N, CA, C and O atoms as CSV, one atom per row, in Angstrom:
chain,resi,resn,atom,element,x,y,z
A,1,UNK,N,N,25.096,145.053,109.533
A,1,UNK,CA,C,26.402,146.604,109.485
A,1,UNK,C,C,27.629,146.216,110.066
A,1,UNK,O,O,27.643,145.826,111.233
A,2,UNK,N,N,28.724,146.281,109.349
A,2,UNK,CA,C,30.284,146.858,110.142
A,2,UNK,C,C,30.093,147.523,110.771
A,2,UNK,O,O,29.147,148.310,110.806
A,3,UNK,N,N,31.411,147.322,111.822
A,3,UNK,CA,C,31.510,148.592,112.884
A,3,UNK,C,C,31.956,150.077,111.939
A,3,UNK,O,O,31.632,151.203,112.317
A,4,UNK,N,N,32.624,149.848,110.867
A,4,UNK,CA,C,33.019,151.053,110.359
A,4,UNK,C,C,32.165,151.630,109.076
A,4,UNK,O,O,32.417,152.510,108.253
A,5,UNK,N,N,31.226,150.893,109.233
A,5,UNK,CA,C,29.670,151.783,108.068
A,5,UNK,C,C,28.820,151.955,109.610
A,5,UNK,O,O,27.831,152.681,109.507
A,6,UNK,N,N,28.982,151.588,110.525
A,6,UNK,CA,C,28.426,152.540,111.531
A,6,UNK,C,C,28.847,153.501,111.849
A,6,UNK,O,O,28.008,154.391,111.711
A,7,UNK,N,N,30.149,153.989,112.394
A,7,UNK,CA,C,31.254,155.207,112.171
A,7,UNK,C,C,30.999,155.583,111.302
A,7,UNK,O,O,30.828,156.752,111.649
A,8,UNK,N,N,30.803,155.565,110.321
A,8,UNK,CA,C,30.718,156.589,109.079
A,8,UNK,C,C,29.196,156.593,109.336
A,8,UNK,O,O,29.078,157.573,108.601
A,9,UNK,N,N,27.936,156.362,109.729
A,9,UNK,CA,C,26.608,156.901,109.583
A,9,UNK,C,C,26.846,157.597,110.903
A,9,UNK,O,O,26.090,158.518,111.215
A,10,UNK,N,N,27.578,157.329,111.498
A,10,UNK,CA,C,27.376,158.378,112.932
A,10,UNK,C,C,27.875,159.240,112.476
A,10,UNK,O,O,27.106,160.118,112.867
A,11,UNK,N,N,28.866,159.922,111.715
A,11,UNK,CA,C,29.863,161.136,111.540
A,11,UNK,C,C,28.703,161.588,110.460
A,11,UNK,O,O,28.415,162.766,110.669
A,12,UNK,N,N,28.094,161.135,109.586
A,12,UNK,CA,C,27.270,161.380,108.906
A,12,UNK,C,C,25.795,162.554,109.325
A,12,UNK,O,O,25.355,163.610,108.870
A,13,UNK,N,N,25.505,161.779,110.230
A,13,UNK,CA,C,24.363,162.441,111.208
A,13,UNK,C,C,25.371,163.703,111.874
A,13,UNK,O,O,25.049,164.785,111.382
A,14,UNK,N,N,26.227,163.789,112.623
A,14,UNK,CA,C,26.974,164.957,113.251
A,14,UNK,C,C,26.806,165.595,112.220
A,14,UNK,O,O,25.802,166.232,112.537
A,15,UNK,N,N,27.141,166.026,110.802
A,15,UNK,CA,C,27.881,166.794,110.210
A,15,UNK,C,C,26.435,167.879,109.829
A,15,UNK,O,O,26.628,168.967,109.287
A,16,UNK,N,N,25.130,167.439,110.167
A,16,UNK,CA,C,23.587,168.050,110.567
A,16,UNK,C,C,23.520,168.823,111.489
A,16,UNK,O,O,22.907,169.890,111.505
A,17,UNK,N,N,24.263,168.255,112.491
A,17,UNK,CA,C,24.006,168.994,114.020
A,17,UNK,C,C,24.924,169.965,114.028
A,17,UNK,O,O,25.985,169.881,113.411
A,18,UNK,N,N,24.440,171.327,114.998
A,18,UNK,CA,C,24.793,172.083,115.222
A,18,UNK,C,C,25.156,172.131,116.545
A,18,UNK,O,O,24.398,172.464,117.456
A,19,UNK,N,N,26.245,171.820,116.657
A,19,UNK,CA,C,26.706,172.103,118.060
A,19,UNK,C,C,27.098,173.308,118.819
A,19,UNK,O,O,27.657,173.031,119.880
A,20,UNK,N,N,26.939,174.776,118.533
A,20,UNK,CA,C,27.112,175.786,119.156
A,20,UNK,C,C,26.614,176.181,120.237
A,20,UNK,O,O,25.436,175.847,120.367
A,21,UNK,N,N,27.089,176.822,121.158
A,21,UNK,CA,C,26.267,176.541,122.190
A,21,UNK,C,C,25.751,175.479,123.369
A,21,UNK,O,O,25.218,175.477,124.479
A,22,UNK,N,N,26.253,174.631,122.410
A,22,UNK,CA,C,26.126,173.050,123.753
A,22,UNK,C,C,26.978,173.149,124.560
A,22,UNK,O,O,27.906,173.928,124.341
A,23,UNK,N,N,26.924,172.274,125.931
A,23,UNK,CA,C,27.281,172.029,127.009
A,23,UNK,C,C,28.381,171.032,126.492
A,23,UNK,O,O,28.067,170.264,125.583
A,24,UNK,N,N,29.806,170.993,127.079
A,24,UNK,CA,C,30.482,169.444,127.096
A,24,UNK,C,C,29.958,168.539,127.012
A,24,UNK,O,O,29.101,168.321,127.868
A,25,UNK,N,N,30.170,167.601,126.019
A,25,UNK,CA,C,29.543,166.133,126.465
A,25,UNK,C,C,30.764,165.389,125.697
A,25,UNK,O,O,31.481,165.775,124.774
A,26,UNK,N,N,30.719,163.856,126.621
A,26,UNK,CA,C,31.825,163.079,125.910
A,26,UNK,C,C,31.331,161.963,126.180
A,26,UNK,O,O,31.337,161.533,127.333
A,27,UNK,N,N,30.770,161.237,125.073
A,27,UNK,CA,C,30.194,159.856,125.344
A,27,UNK,C,C,31.147,159.004,124.794
A,27,UNK,O,O,31.724,159.419,123.789
A,28,UNK,N,N,31.527,157.590,125.353
A,28,UNK,CA,C,31.843,156.357,124.706
A,28,UNK,C,C,31.063,155.537,124.325
A,28,UNK,O,O,30.223,155.272,125.185
A,29,UNK,N,N,30.932,154.876,123.188
A,29,UNK,CA,C,30.076,154.039,122.826
A,29,UNK,C,C,30.542,152.976,122.431
A,29,UNK,O,O,31.392,152.778,121.562
A,30,UNK,N,N,29.841,152.084,123.239
A,30,UNK,CA,C,30.443,150.176,123.438
A,30,UNK,C,C,29.441,149.687,122.567
A,30,UNK,O,O,28.243,149.801,122.825
A,31,UNK,N,N,30.035,148.959,121.189
A,31,UNK,CA,C,28.837,148.124,120.765
A,31,UNK,C,C,29.412,146.962,120.391
A,31,UNK,O,O,30.401,146.667,119.719
A,32,UNK,N,N,28.217,146.110,121.227
A,32,UNK,CA,C,28.974,144.714,121.449
A,32,UNK,C,C,28.488,143.802,120.573
A,32,UNK,O,O,27.361,143.991,120.116
A,33,UNK,N,N,29.246,142.647,120.178
A,33,UNK,CA,C,28.789,141.212,119.219
A,33,UNK,C,C,29.888,141.443,118.399
A,33,UNK,O,O,30.814,142.250,118.486
A,34,UNK,N,N,29.478,140.171,117.200
A,34,UNK,CA,C,30.500,140.496,116.562
A,34,UNK,C,C,31.462,141.439,115.242
A,34,UNK,O,O,32.541,141.255,114.680
A,35,UNK,N,N,30.506,142.366,115.176
A,35,UNK,CA,C,31.203,143.292,114.613
A,35,UNK,C,C,30.934,144.859,115.171
A,35,UNK,O,O,30.598,145.886,114.582
A,36,UNK,N,N,31.264,144.541,116.700
A,36,UNK,CA,C,31.387,145.786,117.659
A,36,UNK,C,C,32.622,146.036,117.590
A,36,UNK,O,O,33.502,145.458,116.952
A,37,UNK,N,N,32.685,147.211,118.492
A,37,UNK,CA,C,33.659,148.729,118.461
A,37,UNK,C,C,33.630,149.171,119.575
A,37,UNK,O,O,32.819,148.651,120.342
A,38,UNK,N,N,34.541,150.347,120.111
A,38,UNK,CA,C,34.454,151.252,120.509
A,38,UNK,C,C,34.751,152.409,119.909
A,38,UNK,O,O,35.655,152.506,119.078
A,39,UNK,N,N,33.650,153.843,120.469
A,39,UNK,CA,C,34.118,155.071,119.489
A,39,UNK,C,C,33.700,155.997,120.485
A,39,UNK,O,O,32.891,155.796,121.390
A,40,UNK,N,N,34.233,156.864,120.268
A,40,UNK,CA,C,33.279,157.893,121.450
A,40,UNK,C,C,32.608,159.469,120.476
A,40,UNK,O,O,32.964,159.551,119.300
A,41,UNK,N,N,31.941,160.286,120.889
A,41,UNK,CA,C,31.700,161.277,120.293
A,41,UNK,C,C,31.757,162.665,121.503
A,41,UNK,O,O,31.335,162.453,122.640
A,42,UNK,N,N,32.316,164.064,121.122
A,42,UNK,CA,C,32.369,164.535,122.378
A,42,UNK,C,C,32.425,165.836,121.260
A,42,UNK,O,O,32.856,166.027,120.123
A,43,UNK,N,N,31.735,166.574,122.286
A,43,UNK,CA,C,31.424,167.862,121.671
A,43,UNK,C,C,31.703,168.859,122.609
A,43,UNK,O,O,31.273,168.928,123.760
A,44,UNK,N,N,32.527,169.700,121.975
A,44,UNK,CA,C,33.953,170.480,122.739
A,44,UNK,C,C,33.893,171.851,121.358
A,44,UNK,O,O,33.820,171.849,120.129
A,45,UNK,N,N,33.962,172.729,122.279
A,45,UNK,CA,C,34.425,174.350,121.620
A,45,UNK,C,C,33.329,174.194,120.235
A,45,UNK,O,O,33.635,173.998,119.059
A,46,UNK,N,N,32.680,174.272,120.526
A,46,UNK,CA,C,31.060,174.397,118.948
A,46,UNK,C,C,32.028,173.427,117.926
A,46,UNK,O,O,32.405,174.011,116.911
A,47,UNK,N,N,32.496,171.930,118.091
A,47,UNK,CA,C,32.793,171.345,117.757
A,47,UNK,C,C,32.141,169.938,117.590
A,47,UNK,O,O,32.066,169.841,118.815
A,48,UNK,N,N,31.551,168.647,117.118
A,48,UNK,CA,C,31.819,167.826,117.225
A,48,UNK,C,C,32.411,166.457,116.904
A,48,UNK,O,O,31.796,165.775,116.084
A,49,UNK,N,N,33.452,166.002,117.409
A,49,UNK,CA,C,34.407,164.831,117.165
A,49,UNK,C,C,33.809,163.408,117.075
A,49,UNK,O,O,32.730,163.326,117.662
A,50,UNK,N,N,34.107,162.605,116.665
A,50,UNK,CA,C,33.387,161.141,116.541
A,50,UNK,C,C,34.848,160.097,116.119
A,50,UNK,O,O,35.085,159.632,115.004
A,51,UNK,N,N,35.666,159.928,117.355
A,51,UNK,CA,C,37.200,158.926,116.547
A,51,UNK,C,C,36.592,157.481,117.257
A,51,UNK,O,O,35.600,157.287,117.959
A,52,UNK,N,N,37.709,156.524,116.717
A,52,UNK,CA,C,37.198,155.094,117.180
A,52,UNK,C,C,37.872,154.468,118.107
A,52,UNK,O,O,38.303,153.322,117.988
A,53,UNK,N,N,38.062,155.522,119.547
A,53,UNK,CA,C,38.971,155.220,120.089
A,53,UNK,C,C,38.523,155.642,121.443
A,53,UNK,O,O,37.951,156.721,121.594
A,54,UNK,N,N,38.868,154.466,122.882
A,54,UNK,CA,C,38.335,154.894,124.103
A,54,UNK,C,C,38.289,156.502,124.717
A,54,UNK,O,O,39.262,157.201,124.435
A,55,UNK,N,N,37.535,156.922,125.287
A,55,UNK,CA,C,37.588,158.456,125.935
A,55,UNK,C,C,38.121,158.122,127.078
A,55,UNK,O,O,37.463,157.101,127.272
A,56,UNK,N,N,38.769,158.197,127.927
A,56,UNK,CA,C,38.761,157.896,129.375
A,56,UNK,C,C,38.499,158.593,130.074
A,56,UNK,O,O,38.323,158.187,131.222
A,57,UNK,N,N,38.303,160.214,129.737
A,57,UNK,CA,C,37.192,161.446,130.874
A,57,UNK,C,C,36.583,161.756,130.279
A,57,UNK,O,O,36.368,162.896,129.865
A,58,UNK,N,N,35.957,160.457,129.986
A,58,UNK,CA,C,34.172,160.575,129.753
A,58,UNK,C,C,33.696,161.280,130.425
A,58,UNK,O,O,34.224,161.762,131.428
A,59,UNK,N,N,32.045,161.606,129.823
A,59,UNK,CA,C,30.720,161.701,130.610
A,59,UNK,C,C,30.345,160.607,131.692
A,59,UNK,O,O,30.122,160.686,132.900
A,60,UNK,N,N,30.363,159.501,130.744
A,60,UNK,CA,C,29.849,158.469,130.223
A,60,UNK,C,C,29.860,157.272,129.311
A,60,UNK,O,O,30.429,157.536,128.252
A,61,UNK,N,N,29.345,155.857,129.401
A,61,UNK,CA,C,29.653,155.346,128.627
A,61,UNK,C,C,28.803,154.441,128.102
A,61,UNK,O,O,28.724,153.398,128.751
A,62,UNK,N,N,28.094,154.520,127.058
A,62,UNK,CA,C,27.246,154.017,126.370
A,62,UNK,C,C,27.348,152.594,125.678
A,62,UNK,O,O,27.971,152.395,124.635
A,63,UNK,N,N,26.553,151.487,126.499
A,63,UNK,CA,C,27.019,149.900,125.863
A,63,UNK,C,C,25.379,149.252,124.893
A,63,UNK,O,O,24.257,148.811,125.143
A,64,UNK,N,N,25.794,149.414,124.343
A,64,UNK,CA,C,24.279,148.556,123.302
A,64,UNK,C,C,24.807,147.769,121.854
A,64,UNK,O,O,25.873,148.061,121.312
A,65,UNK,N,N,24.012,146.889,121.420
A,65,UNK,CA,C,24.316,145.479,120.693
A,65,UNK,C,C,24.371,147.079,119.215
A,65,UNK,O,O,23.993,148.251,119.199
A,66,UNK,N,N,25.020,146.198,118.295
A,66,UNK,CA,C,24.415,147.532,116.693
A,66,UNK,C,C,23.062,147.070,116.672
A,66,UNK,O,O,22.455,147.978,117.239
A,67,UNK,N,N,22.442,146.413,116.432
A,67,UNK,CA,C,21.115,146.467,116.063
A,67,UNK,C,C,20.436,147.388,116.890
A,67,UNK,O,O,19.667,148.058,116.200
A,68,UNK,N,N,20.407,147.651,117.903
A,68,UNK,CA,C,19.764,148.311,119.162
A,68,UNK,C,C,20.389,149.968,118.215
A,68,UNK,O,O,19.626,150.707,117.592
A,69,UNK,N,N,21.778,150.170,118.352
A,69,UNK,CA,C,22.143,151.230,118.054
A,69,UNK,C,C,21.551,151.904,116.955
A,69,UNK,O,O,21.044,153.026,116.979
A,70,UNK,N,N,21.678,150.977,115.794
A,70,UNK,CA,C,21.537,151.451,114.706
A,70,UNK,C,C,19.472,151.817,114.444
A,70,UNK,O,O,18.930,152.457,113.543
A,71,UNK,N,N,18.956,151.223,115.427
A,71,UNK,CA,C,17.415,151.727,115.592
A,71,UNK,C,C,17.487,152.915,116.424
A,71,UNK,O,O,17.017,153.966,115.987
A,72,UNK,N,N,17.969,152.873,117.456
A,72,UNK,CA,C,18.282,154.135,117.998
A,72,UNK,C,C,18.957,155.461,116.986
A,72,UNK,O,O,18.558,156.595,117.252
A,73,UNK,N,N,19.733,155.327,116.110
A,73,UNK,CA,C,19.938,156.399,115.041
A,73,UNK,C,C,19.304,156.557,114.629
A,73,UNK,O,O,19.093,157.768,114.580
A,74,UNK,N,N,18.192,155.622,113.815
A,74,UNK,CA,C,16.697,155.637,113.049
A,74,UNK,C,C,15.671,156.372,113.583
A,74,UNK,O,O,14.752,156.695,112.830
A,75,UNK,N,N,15.646,156.725,114.829
A,75,UNK,CA,C,14.461,157.090,115.691
A,75,UNK,C,C,13.637,156.161,115.797
A,75,UNK,O,O,12.458,156.507,115.717
A,76,UNK,N,N,13.958,154.509,116.036
A,76,UNK,CA,C,12.933,153.475,116.028
A,76,UNK,C,C,13.517,153.113,117.580
A,76,UNK,O,O,13.196,151.927,117.506
A,77,UNK,N,N,14.053,153.206,118.768
A,77,UNK,CA,C,14.494,153.051,119.902
A,77,UNK,C,C,14.387,153.884,120.709
A,77,UNK,O,O,15.099,154.871,120.897
A,78,UNK,N,N,13.297,153.468,121.354
A,78,UNK,CA,C,13.459,154.536,122.908
A,78,UNK,C,C,14.435,154.299,123.812
A,78,UNK,O,O,14.413,153.141,124.230
A,79,UNK,N,N,15.226,154.937,124.229
A,79,UNK,CA,C,16.579,155.016,124.835
A,79,UNK,C,C,16.349,155.335,126.118
A,79,UNK,O,O,17.302,155.468,126.886
A,80,UNK,N,N,15.216,155.482,126.484
A,80,UNK,CA,C,14.576,155.041,128.416
A,80,UNK,C,C,13.867,154.187,128.751
A,80,UNK,O,O,13.625,153.746,129.875
A,81,UNK,N,N,13.291,153.760,127.216
A,81,UNK,CA,C,12.786,152.164,127.148
A,81,UNK,C,C,13.606,151.000,127.446
A,81,UNK,O,O,13.567,150.007,128.172
A,82,UNK,N,N,14.411,151.572,126.531
A,82,UNK,CA,C,15.475,150.238,126.056
A,82,UNK,C,C,16.568,150.221,127.802
A,82,UNK,O,O,16.983,149.225,128.395
A,83,UNK,N,N,16.700,151.358,128.098
A,83,UNK,CA,C,17.502,151.223,129.370
A,83,UNK,C,C,16.720,150.444,130.660
A,83,UNK,O,O,17.277,149.865,131.593
A,84,UNK,N,N,15.849,150.539,130.523
A,84,UNK,CA,C,14.721,150.059,131.605
A,84,UNK,C,C,14.715,148.604,131.247
A,84,UNK,O,O,14.831,147.764,132.140
A,85,UNK,N,N,14.572,148.217,129.840
A,85,UNK,CA,C,14.761,146.716,129.376
A,85,UNK,C,C,15.846,145.942,129.683
A,85,UNK,O,O,15.750,144.722,129.823
A,86,UNK,N,N,17.370,146.843,129.856
A,86,UNK,CA,C,18.441,145.981,130.109
A,86,UNK,C,C,19.024,146.368,128.481
A,86,UNK,O,O,20.253,146.410,128.540
A,87,UNK,N,N,18.644,146.592,127.394
A,87,UNK,CA,C,19.092,146.638,126.146
A,87,UNK,C,C,20.406,147.986,125.668
A,87,UNK,O,O,21.283,147.761,124.834
A,88,UNK,N,N,20.270,149.203,126.338
A,88,UNK,CA,C,20.859,150.158,126.662
A,88,UNK,C,C,21.338,149.960,127.940
A,88,UNK,O,O,20.597,150.152,128.904
A,89,UNK,N,N,22.652,149.548,128.093
A,89,UNK,CA,C,23.085,150.294,129.813
A,89,UNK,C,C,24.355,151.324,129.871
A,89,UNK,O,O,25.253,151.492,129.046
A,90,UNK,N,N,24.181,151.790,130.803
A,90,UNK,CA,C,25.160,153.196,130.942
A,90,UNK,C,C,25.874,153.395,132.276
A,90,UNK,O,O,25.268,153.457,133.345
A,91,UNK,N,N,27.374,153.504,132.132
A,91,UNK,CA,C,28.538,153.867,133.056
A,91,UNK,C,C,28.505,155.485,132.706
A,91,UNK,O,O,28.631,155.976,131.584
A,92,UNK,N,N,28.309,156.155,133.904
A,92,UNK,CA,C,28.258,157.387,134.385
A,92,UNK,C,C,27.304,158.174,134.328
A,92,UNK,O,O,26.183,157.941,134.780
A,93,UNK,N,N,27.629,159.113,133.805
A,93,UNK,CA,C,26.056,160.632,133.878
A,93,UNK,C,C,24.844,159.869,133.375
A,93,UNK,O,O,25.185,159.018,132.554
A,94,UNK,N,N,23.789,159.895,133.561
A,94,UNK,CA,C,22.909,158.321,133.078
A,94,UNK,C,C,21.923,160.004,132.166
A,94,UNK,O,O,21.279,159.807,131.136
A,95,UNK,N,N,22.022,161.527,132.823
A,95,UNK,CA,C,21.986,162.679,132.398
A,95,UNK,C,C,22.452,162.983,131.002
A,95,UNK,O,O,21.759,163.213,130.011
A,96,UNK,N,N,23.919,162.936,131.129
A,96,UNK,CA,C,24.549,163.038,129.756
A,96,UNK,C,C,24.300,161.841,128.934
A,96,UNK,O,O,24.549,162.071,127.751
A,97,UNK,N,N,23.904,160.676,129.156
A,97,UNK,CA,C,23.690,159.337,128.132
A,97,UNK,C,C,22.266,160.041,127.517
A,97,UNK,O,O,22.202,160.056,126.288
A,98,UNK,N,N,21.297,160.534,128.150
A,98,UNK,CA,C,19.939,160.965,127.580
A,98,UNK,C,C,20.131,162.408,126.280
A,98,UNK,O,O,19.545,162.627,125.220
A,99,UNK,N,N,21.136,163.081,126.957
A,99,UNK,CA,C,21.626,164.409,126.176
A,99,UNK,C,C,22.298,163.919,124.614
A,99,UNK,O,O,22.254,164.418,123.490
A,100,UNK,N,N,22.885,162.766,125.155
A,100,UNK,CA,C,23.717,161.738,123.600
A,100,UNK,C,C,22.393,161.642,122.989
A,100,UNK,O,O,22.431,161.883,121.783
A,101,UNK,N,N,21.226,161.362,123.451
A,101,UNK,CA,C,20.462,160.402,122.501
A,101,UNK,C,C,19.770,161.545,122.024
A,101,UNK,O,O,18.967,161.276,121.131
A,102,UNK,N,N,19.816,162.350,122.243
A,102,UNK,CA,C,18.572,163.613,122.099
A,102,UNK,C,C,19.535,164.614,121.392
A,102,UNK,O,O,19.169,165.779,121.238
A,103,UNK,N,N,20.967,164.119,120.882
A,103,UNK,CA,C,21.466,165.079,119.932
A,103,UNK,C,C,21.864,164.318,118.751
A,103,UNK,O,O,22.313,164.982,117.816
A,104,UNK,N,N,21.780,162.963,118.607
A,104,UNK,CA,C,21.313,162.265,117.516
A,104,UNK,C,C,20.074,162.441,117.001
A,104,UNK,O,O,20.113,162.382,115.772
A,105,UNK,N,N,19.104,162.614,117.390
A,105,UNK,CA,C,18.079,162.737,117.027
A,105,UNK,C,C,17.771,163.897,115.807
A,105,UNK,O,O,16.627,164.056,115.381
């Protein structure tokens, strides 16, 4: 899967999420590897924004490879286990990263 396809998949998933009443959340996602890239997911003012840019004022940054991130989106990757195995790295608030993974489910 290419980065643009991944971004489209995340946006499609976000369309089914009801952000009303959720706390502010800003997560930068760093996808490593040949087809990698950077995007952010922001929950703010009852809206979800997903853009292919870095987010300097983020709660946290999540770094993982394309394959594992796709598994996370498909519900086939346990983020806690992935974190302990070093397949998922978090820079910043780990609690917000966990909230982000629950948002995607």
